[in-house]
C-alpha positions in Angstrom: 102.0 104.6 86.7 100.2 101.5 87.9 102.5 101.1 90.9 102.2 104.8 91.6 98.4 104.5 91.8 98.6 101.3 93.9 100.9 102.9 96.3 98.9 106.1 96.5 95.7 104.3 97.2 97.4 102.3 99.9 99.0 105.4 101.4 102.5 104.3 100.5 105.4 106.2 99.0 105.4 107.4 95.4 108.5 107.9 93.3 109.5 111.4 92.3 110.2 110.3 88.7 106.6 109.3 87.9 105.4 110.7 84.5 101.9 112.1 84.3 99.7 110.5 81.7 97.6 113.6 81.1 98.3 117.4 80.9 97.2 119.6 83.7 95.4 123.0 83.5 96.5 126.1 85.4 93.4 128.0 86.6 93.7 131.7 87.2 91.6 131.9 90.3 90.7 128.3 91.2 90.4 127.2 94.8 90.1 123.9 96.6 88.7 123.2 100.0 90.5 120.3 101.7 89.0 119.0 104.9 87.5 122.5 105.4 90.7 124.5 104.8 90.8 126.8 101.7 93.8 126.5 99.3 94.8 128.1 95.9 94.5 125.6 93.1 97.8 125.7 91.2 97.0 123.0 88.6 94.6 120.2 88.0 93.8 117.5 85.4 91.8 114.3 84.9 93.4 112.4 87.7 94.6 115.0 90.3 95.6 118.4 91.5 98.2 120.6 93.2 97.4 123.3 95.7 99.5 125.8 97.6 99.2 127.1 101.1 100.0 126.1 104.7 98.9 122.5 105.2 99.1 120.0 108.1 98.7 116.8 106.1 100.7 113.6 105.5 101.2 111.7 102.2 98.5 109.1 102.0 95.8 111.1 103.9 92.3 110.5 102.5 90.6 113.9 102.4 87.3 115.5 101.5 87.5 118.1 98.7 85.4 120.9 97.2 86.7 122.4 94.0 85.8 125.8 92.3 87.4 126.6 89.0 86.4 129.7 87.0 86.1 128.8 83.3 85.3 131.2 80.4 81.6 130.9 80.6 80.9 129.3 83.9 82.4 128.0 87.2 83.2 124.3 87.5 82.3 123.3 91.0 82.3 119.8 92.5 82.9 117.9 95.7 84.4 114.5 96.4 87.4 112.9 97.9 91.1 112.5 97.2 94.2 110.8 98.5 97.2 113.0 99.0 100.3 111.9 97.1 102.8 114.7 98.0 103.0 117.1 100.9 105.8 119.6 100.6 105.8 121.7 103.7 108.9 123.7 102.7 107.4 124.9 99.4 103.8 124.9 100.8 102.5 122.5 98.1 100.1 119.6 98.4 99.3 117.2 95.5 96.7 114.5 95.3 94.6 112.1 93.2 90.9 112.3 92.9 89.3 109.1 94.3 85.6 110.0 94.3 83.9 112.6 92.1 80.3 112.5 91.0 79.7 111.5 87.4 78.3 114.9 86.3 81.5 116.6 87.6 83.7 114.0 85.9 81.9 114.6 82.5 82.3 118.4 82.9 86.0 117.9 83.7 86.4 115.7 80.6 84.7 118.3 78.4 86.8 121.1 79.6 90.1 119.2 79.4 89.4 117.7 75.9 
């Protein structure tokens, strides 16, 4: 996992057999804005996310994000930045790691994912 993160932050290749260290949630109607384009949020967790939609990105791109995830009693919204770790143009999927999120949003994420 350490090499995966080092490579991701440097914009280098990641191996396809990396294991996730945390579970991911599947939001019903979550969305993510990446560099101004709107995408459907497929899953997310402590460290990262996967979205679907047409995307013209490259692995290693550093992007601005805005996330909106409907929860049972509120909507979790936050902005920050991420580095893209996988861009699959054939399946129209983009995955990435959160690199900068404000502390209040990080706490809200931790509480929801606990």
